[in-house]
Structures are given as C-alpha cells and as structure tokens.
C-alpha positions as CSV (number, residue, x, y, z in Angstrom):
1,M,-85.8,-20.5,-35.1
2,E,-82.6,-18.5,-35.3
3,K,-84.4,-15.9,-37.5
4,E,-87.2,-15.6,-35.0
5,S,-84.7,-15.1,-32.2
6,G,-83.0,-12.3,-34.2
7,L,-86.3,-10.5,-34.8
8,D,-87.1,-10.7,-31.1
9,T,-83.7,-9.2,-30.2
10,N,-84.3,-6.3,-32.7
11,N,-87.7,-5.7,-31.3
12,L,-86.3,-5.5,-27.8
13,K,-83.6,-3.0,-28.9
14,L,-86.3,-0.8,-30.6
15,I,-88.3,-0.8,-27.4
16,F,-85.2,-0.1,-25.3
17,R,-84.3,2.8,-27.6
18,H,-87.7,4.5,-28.0
19,I,-89.8,4.0,-24.9
20,S,-89.8,7.2,-22.8
21,D,-90.2,5.6,-19.3
22,L,-86.9,4.8,-17.6
23,I,-85.6,1.2,-18.0
24,F,-82.3,0.4,-16.3
25,L,-80.0,-2.5,-15.6
26,I,-78.0,-2.5,-12.4
27,R,-75.0,-4.8,-11.7
28,V,-74.7,-6.0,-8.1
29,V,-71.1,-5.7,-7.1
30,D,-71.9,-6.6,-3.5
31,L,-74.5,-5.6,-1.0
32,Q,-73.2,-2.1,-0.6
33,H,-72.0,-1.3,-4.2
34,Y,-74.0,-1.1,-7.4
35,E,-73.1,0.0,-11.0
36,I,-75.3,1.1,-13.8
37,E,-74.9,-1.2,-16.8
38,A,-77.5,0.3,-19.1
39,I,-80.3,2.9,-19.4
40,N,-82.7,3.1,-22.3
41,E,-81.9,5.8,-24.9
42,G,-85.5,7.0,-25.1
43,Y,-85.4,8.1,-21.5
44,L,-81.9,9.7,-21.7
45,A,-83.2,12.0,-24.5
46,H,-85.3,13.9,-22.0
47,Y,-82.4,14.3,-19.5
48,Q,-79.6,15.7,-21.8
49,T,-77.1,13.0,-21.1
50,T,-75.7,9.9,-22.9
51,K,-75.2,6.2,-22.2
52,K,-71.4,6.8,-22.2
53,N,-71.7,9.3,-19.4
54,I,-73.7,6.9,-17.3
55,S,-72.6,3.4,-18.1
56,G,-70.4,1.9,-15.4
57,K,-71.1,4.6,-12.9
58,R,-72.0,3.8,-9.3
59,I,-75.5,4.6,-8.4
60,E,-74.4,7.3,-5.9
61,E,-72.4,9.0,-8.6
62,F,-75.5,9.4,-10.8
63,L,-78.0,10.3,-8.0
64,G,-75.7,11.9,-5.4
65,V,-74.6,10.4,-2.1
66,D,-77.8,11.0,-0.1
67,Q,-80.2,9.9,-2.9
68,G,-77.8,7.0,-3.8
69,I,-78.1,5.7,-0.3
70,K,-81.9,5.8,-0.6
71,A,-81.7,3.8,-3.8
72,I,-79.3,1.3,-2.4
73,R,-81.6,0.6,0.5
74,R,-84.3,-0.4,-2.1
75,F,-81.8,-2.6,-3.9
76,Q,-80.8,-4.3,-0.7
77,E,-84.5,-5.0,0.1
78,V,-84.9,-6.7,-3.3
79,I,-81.7,-8.7,-2.9
80,I,-82.6,-9.9,0.6
81,R,-86.2,-10.8,-0.3
82,K,-85.3,-12.0,-3.8
83,E,-88.7,-10.7,-4.9
84,T,-90.0,-8.0,-7.2
85,L,-90.5,-4.7,-5.4
86,H,-93.0,-2.0,-6.5
87,F,-93.0,1.5,-4.9
88,E,-93.1,5.2,-5.4
89,E,-90.2,7.5,-4.6
90,A,-89.1,11.0,-5.3
91,Y,-85.7,12.1,-6.6
92,T,-84.2,15.6,-7.3
93,F,-82.0,16.2,-10.4
94,P,-79.9,19.3,-11.1
95,E,-81.7,20.3,-14.3
96,Q,-85.1,18.6,-13.9
97,G,-85.7,19.4,-10.2
98,Y,-88.1,17.4,-8.1
99,R,-89.6,14.3,-9.8
100,M,-91.8,11.5,-8.5
101,F,-91.4,8.0,-9.9
102,D,-93.5,4.8,-9.9
103,I,-90.7,2.2,-9.7
104,T,-90.5,-1.5,-10.2
105,L,-87.3,-3.5,-9.3
106,V,-86.9,-7.1,-10.5
107,P,-84.0,-9.3,-9.3
108,I,-82.1,-11.4,-11.8
109,I,-81.1,-14.6,-9.9
110,E,-78.2,-16.8,-11.0
111,E,-77.2,-19.8,-8.9
112,N,-79.3,-18.5,-6.0
113,T,-77.6,-15.1,-6.1
114,V,-78.9,-11.8,-7.3
115,A,-76.4,-10.8,-10.0
116,N,-78.4,-7.9,-11.5
117,L,-81.5,-5.8,-11.0
118,I,-83.8,-4.7,-13.8
119,G,-85.9,-1.6,-13.1
120,T,-88.5,0.5,-14.7
121,A,-89.5,4.0,-13.5
122,K,-92.4,6.0,-14.7
123,D,-92.4,9.7,-14.1
124,I,-95.7,10.5,-12.3
125,T,-94.8,14.0,-11.1
126,E,-97.5,15.7,-13.1
127,K,-100.1,13.1,-12.2
128,R,-99.4,13.6,-8.5
129,I,-99.5,17.4,-8.8
130,N,-102.9,17.1,-10.6
131,E,-104.2,14.8,-8.0
132,E,-103.2,17.2,-5.2
133,Q,-104.8,20.1,-7.1
134,M,-108.0,18.0,-7.3
135,V,-107.9,17.3,-3.6
136,Q,-107.5,21.0,-2.9
137,S,-110.3,21.9,-5.2
138,E,-112.6,19.3,-3.5
139,K,-111.7,20.8,-0.1
140,L,-112.6,24.3,-1.3
141,S,-115.8,22.9,-2.8
142,V,-116.7,21.4,0.6
143,V,-115.9,24.7,2.3
144,G,-118.1,26.5,-0.2
145,Q,-121.0,24.2,0.5
146,L,-120.6,24.6,4.3
147,A,-120.4,28.4,3.8
148,A,-123.6,28.5,1.8
149,G,-125.3,26.5,4.5
150,I,-124.1,28.2,7.7
151,G,-122.8,31.7,6.6
152,H,-126.2,33.4,6.3
153,E,-127.6,31.5,9.2
154,L,-124.9,33.0,11.4
155,K,-125.0,36.5,10.0
156,N,-128.5,37.3,11.3
157,P,-128.0,36.3,15.0
158,L,-124.6,37.9,15.0
159,T,-126.1,41.2,13.7
160,S,-128.6,41.1,16.6
161,L,-125.9,40.4,19.2
162,K,-123.8,43.3,18.0
163,G,-126.8,45.6,18.1
164,F,-127.7,44.6,21.6
165,L,-124.1,45.0,22.7
166,K,-124.1,48.6,21.3
167,L,-127.3,49.3,23.2
168,I,-125.8,48.0,26.4
169,D,-122.6,50.1,25.8
170,S,-124.6,53.3,25.2
171,E,-126.3,52.9,28.6
172,N,-123.3,51.6,30.6
173,S,-121.2,53.7,33.0
174,N,-119.3,51.0,34.7
175,Q,-115.6,50.9,33.5
176,D,-115.2,47.1,34.2
177,I,-118.3,46.3,32.2
178,E,-117.0,48.6,29.4
179,R,-113.8,46.6,29.3
180,Y,-115.9,43.4,28.9
181,I,-117.9,45.0,26.2
182,K,-114.8,45.9,24.2
183,V,-113.6,42.3,24.4
184,M,-116.9,41.0,23.3
185,D,-117.1,43.5,20.4
186,T,-113.6,42.4,19.3
187,E,-114.6,38.8,19.3
188,F,-117.8,39.5,17.4
189,N,-115.8,41.3,14.7
190,R,-113.6,38.3,14.4
191,I,-116.5,36.0,14.0
192,E,-117.9,38.3,11.4
193,Q,-114.6,38.3,9.5
194,I,-114.6,34.4,9.5
195,I,-118.1,34.4,8.2
196,D,-117.2,36.9,5.4
197,E,-114.3,34.6,4.4
198,F,-116.7,31.7,4.2
199,L,-119.1,33.7,2.0
200,I,-116.3,34.7,-0.4
201,L,-115.7,30.9,-1.0
202,A,-119.4,30.4,-1.5
203,K,-120.0,33.3,-3.9
204,P,-121.0,32.4,-7.5
205,N,-118.2,32.1,-10.0
206,K,-119.4,34.8,-12.4
207,I,-116.6,37.2,-12.8
208,H,-115.9,39.9,-15.5
209,F,-112.4,40.2,-16.9
210,S,-110.9,43.2,-18.5
211,H,-107.4,44.7,-18.9
212,Y,-105.9,46.7,-16.0
213,R,-102.5,48.1,-15.2
214,I,-100.9,45.9,-12.6
215,D,-99.1,48.8,-10.9
216,H,-102.4,50.6,-10.5
217,I,-103.9,47.6,-8.7
218,I,-100.9,47.4,-6.4
219,E,-100.9,51.1,-5.6
220,E,-104.6,50.9,-4.7
221,V,-103.9,48.0,-2.3
222,I,-100.9,49.9,-0.8
223,E,-103.1,52.9,-0.2
224,L,-105.5,50.7,1.7
225,L,-102.8,49.1,3.9
226,N,-100.4,52.0,4.4
227,A,-102.1,53.0,7.7
228,Q,-101.7,49.5,9.1
229,A,-98.1,49.4,7.9
230,N,-97.3,52.8,9.5
231,M,-98.8,51.7,12.8
232,E,-96.3,48.8,12.8
233,S,-93.4,51.0,11.7
234,I,-93.2,49.1,8.4
235,V,-92.2,50.7,5.1
236,L,-93.8,49.4,1.9
237,T,-91.3,49.7,-0.9
238,T,-92.1,49.2,-4.6
239,E,-90.1,48.5,-7.8
240,Y,-92.0,48.7,-11.1
241,P,-90.8,48.1,-14.7
242,D,-90.2,51.2,-16.8
243,I,-92.9,50.3,-19.2
244,P,-96.3,49.8,-17.5
245,S,-97.9,46.4,-18.0
246,Q,-101.5,45.4,-18.2
247,V,-103.0,42.1,-17.1
248,Y,-106.3,40.5,-18.1
249,C,-108.1,40.1,-14.8
250,E,-111.0,40.7,-12.5
251,N,-109.8,43.8,-10.8
252,N,-111.4,43.4,-7.4
253,Q,-110.5,39.8,-7.1
254,L,-106.8,40.5,-7.8
255,K,-107.0,43.3,-5.2
256,Q,-108.3,40.7,-2.7
257,V,-105.3,38.5,-3.4
258,F,-102.7,41.3,-2.9
259,I,-104.5,42.6,0.2
260,N,-104.3,39.2,1.8
261,I,-100.7,38.6,0.9
262,I,-99.4,42.1,1.9
263,K,-101.5,42.0,5.1
264,N,-99.9,38.7,6.0
265,A,-96.4,40.2,5.3
266,I,-97.2,43.2,7.6
267,E,-98.4,40.8,10.4
268,A,-95.2,38.7,9.9
269,S,-93.1,41.9,10.3
270,R,-94.6,43.4,13.5
271,D,-91.2,44.6,14.8
272,G,-90.8,47.1,11.9
273,G,-88.7,46.8,8.8
274,R,-89.4,46.9,5.1
275,I,-91.7,44.9,2.8
276,F,-90.5,44.9,-0.8
277,I,-93.0,44.7,-3.6
278,K,-91.6,44.1,-7.1
279,I,-93.3,43.7,-10.5
280,A,-91.4,42.0,-13.3
281,T,-92.7,41.2,-16.8
282,N,-91.8,39.3,-19.9
283,E,-93.8,38.7,-23.1
284,E,-96.2,36.2,-21.6
285,H,-96.3,36.7,-17.8
286,I,-96.4,39.3,-15.0
287,Q,-94.8,38.4,-11.7
288,V,-95.6,40.3,-8.5
289,S,-93.3,39.4,-5.6
290,I,-94.0,40.4,-2.0
291,R,-91.0,39.9,0.3
292,D,-91.0,40.4,4.1
293,H,-88.2,39.9,6.7
294,G,-90.3,38.2,9.3
295,E,-89.8,34.9,11.1
296,G,-90.1,32.8,7.9
297,I,-91.9,29.5,7.4
298,S,-90.6,26.0,7.5
299,Q,-90.8,23.8,4.4
300,E,-93.3,21.5,6.1
301,D,-95.6,24.4,6.7
302,I,-95.1,25.8,3.2
303,D,-96.3,22.4,1.7
304,K,-99.6,22.8,3.7
305,L,-100.3,26.5,3.2
306,G,-103.4,27.1,1.1
307,S,-105.3,24.2,2.5
308,P,-108.5,25.5,4.1
309,F,-108.2,25.9,7.9
310,Y,-104.4,25.3,7.9
311,T,-102.6,28.4,9.2
312,T,-99.3,29.3,10.9
313,K,-100.9,32.5,12.5
314,K,-102.1,32.4,16.1
315,N,-105.5,33.9,15.2
316,G,-105.7,32.8,11.6
317,T,-108.4,30.8,9.9
318,G,-106.4,29.4,7.0
319,L,-109.0,30.7,4.5
320,G,-107.1,33.8,3.3
321,L,-104.5,31.9,1.3
322,A,-107.0,29.3,0.1
323,I,-109.1,32.2,-1.3
324,C,-106.0,33.6,-3.0
325,K,-105.2,30.3,-4.6
326,R,-108.7,29.9,-5.9
327,I,-108.7,33.4,-7.4
328,I,-105.2,32.9,-9.0
329,D,-106.4,29.5,-10.5
330,K,-109.3,31.3,-12.1
331,H,-106.8,33.7,-13.7
332,K,-104.7,30.8,-15.0
333,G,-101.8,31.8,-12.8
334,R,-99.9,30.2,-10.0
335,L,-98.6,31.1,-6.5
336,Q,-95.0,30.5,-5.5
337,I,-93.8,30.6,-1.9
338,D,-90.2,30.8,-0.9
339,S,-89.2,31.0,2.7
340,S,-86.7,30.0,5.3
341,V,-87.1,30.1,9.1
342,G,-85.5,33.3,10.4
343,Q,-85.0,34.7,6.9
344,G,-88.4,36.0,5.9
345,T,-90.8,35.0,3.2
346,E,-91.3,35.8,-0.5
347,I,-94.6,35.1,-2.2
348,T,-94.8,35.5,-5.9
349,V,-98.0,35.7,-8.0
350,I,-97.4,34.7,-11.6
351,L,-100.1,35.7,-14.0
352,P,-100.5,35.4,-17.8
353,I,-100.8,38.7,-19.5
354,N,-103.6,37.3,-21.7
355,F,-105.5,34.0,-21.6
356,T,-108.6,32.6,-23.1
C-alpha cells in the first residue's frame, strides 16, 4: 500500500510539473487576504517566472491591485457558498497582454472552514478570438446573401427615378423646386452608394494576386483623394522607407481598403490639419499606418468597428470597414486600430510580403 501511495504522489508531481494549463493553490489568510502557495511549473514556463518569485505572494501582488480585487471577489464567492465555482474571466499581464481564461475554483474545507482554494485556469484567448472571427465572417456572409437578393432589385428602379428626376430638372424653372430636386438627387446618390457597398460584399471571391509596390498603391489613392482633402484644408503627409517594398496583393482591392481608411480620416478631420501616412517594413511584413488628429474613438466603439451596419459616423453605413476587413483577411493580413477620444485615430494595415 505504501508503494502505491508513493507512485500516486510521483504521478501527481509529474502532472503538476508538465501540464500547460494553470493549476494553483491559494491559502486563505482571511476573507480579505489570500496568498499563493503553489503554481504548476508547466504553466510558469510560458510566463518567464519561477515558483520562488510567486510563492507566498499575495494575489494582488501577482495580478496588480485592480485585478487582484477582481480575483478576491471570486475567492470570497467560493468561500461564502462553499461550492465549486466555474467562470470565464480576462486578465492582463505585462508581457503577455490580454488573456481570457476558463477558470474553476474548488474550496478545500477543514472543520467547516475554507482553508485553501485549488484552481485551474485554461487560456482560451485564441479560441474566443477565433469564435469572434467566425461570427464576423457569418455576419458578412449574411450581408452578402442579402446584397445578392436586393442589390440588383434596387438598382433598376433607382436608375429610373434618377432619370426622371433629371428630366424634371431640365424642364423646371422654379427655384424652390430646384432646391428640392438637389436634395432628392443627393439622397438618391446616397442610396446608390449603399447599394454599391452591398454589391461589393456580394461579388464573387475570384481575385488575381501579383506583386505591386506599396508606395505606388498609396500614391494612386492619394491622387484620388487629394481634391477632397484640399477642400477640407487637410494636408496628406507621407513617409516611405528608403528601399521600395512590394506586396503580393490584388491591386484594386488594396486601393479600396486605403481609399476607405484615408477617406474616413479626412472626414474625421474636417477642421483642417494633417493626416500622416507611413509605410514601414521588415523581412516578413509591410505596415501602412494612417493617423488623423480628429475626435478619436472610444474603446467601446473600437471593439465594435468592422461589424456590418455599426458606425460612429452620422451618415455612415458601417459597411466600409467591414469590406476593408474582409479584403485584408483575404490577403492574410490584419487591421489594428489605436485611438483615444480627443487624441485622434491611427489605423494600421499589416500585410505579409508573400503568402501562399
């Protein structure tokens, strides 16, 4: 029997040493204070720290005061209920950044008192990111199906309405009616723009990739948008690397991405100012950053941007950035948005130089 017990202990030590999910033991000092007694070595290997650095630390020393308080509330819930608790919670670490965990806390009860807590935490960050990407993809798919169904149906009557409006305008001499005609024409153009954005989402996915200089693509976009920028007293400033870089892409689709982003930056900077466009490269990636000094975007809105029909613009449709994300995904790239209210916004498109 003693031999079997020894083998069991060794097996538990092996599991504790090598399993990559977080396993931890917390000592309950009192309802407000908790110390870390042990964390498995397999988990610590990913986080560049040691048992010595952690053992005996209070939970708020390890997680920081705000996150420590959040953890303590969970501990208190387990102690008061004296029941196992299962939940998901996010924490941010200095080196690893934002991580989402699937956590289980188990109370160890001695003489009707919770003396310790045993916990397991599985890092599910990538899983949640992938799920969110799937949700976004499904939303775009639904939008594409709607577009295919209603886009062409709306185009024909809209063309007829615009034609009759021009006919009325050519025969009209009443200034009041002329003003109404201009308003109607503006609204018809807006409806047509929305339909066009729908149809972009519904277009077949056949695209032809080739190598293009990224600075040439940006210059062509700037040439298209310079007139609009000048009307708003906005200067478009560029910074390119000394050695030109090529990206493997579908030229016209990438232009659409940068047109949408720079146009948004111009609209966010209507009181004049400067929009800074910078290209940076390394061996594997090209980064194109577009920074404005407009009103900025709150973190809550940033998290929702790119969802179809969600927009922070008064007359926006929410489809422009959704289209950008779809194109960038096809190029195996990613979109990064950094913004603070009152401080402006920087959007960075990160693209691989080559991909298969």
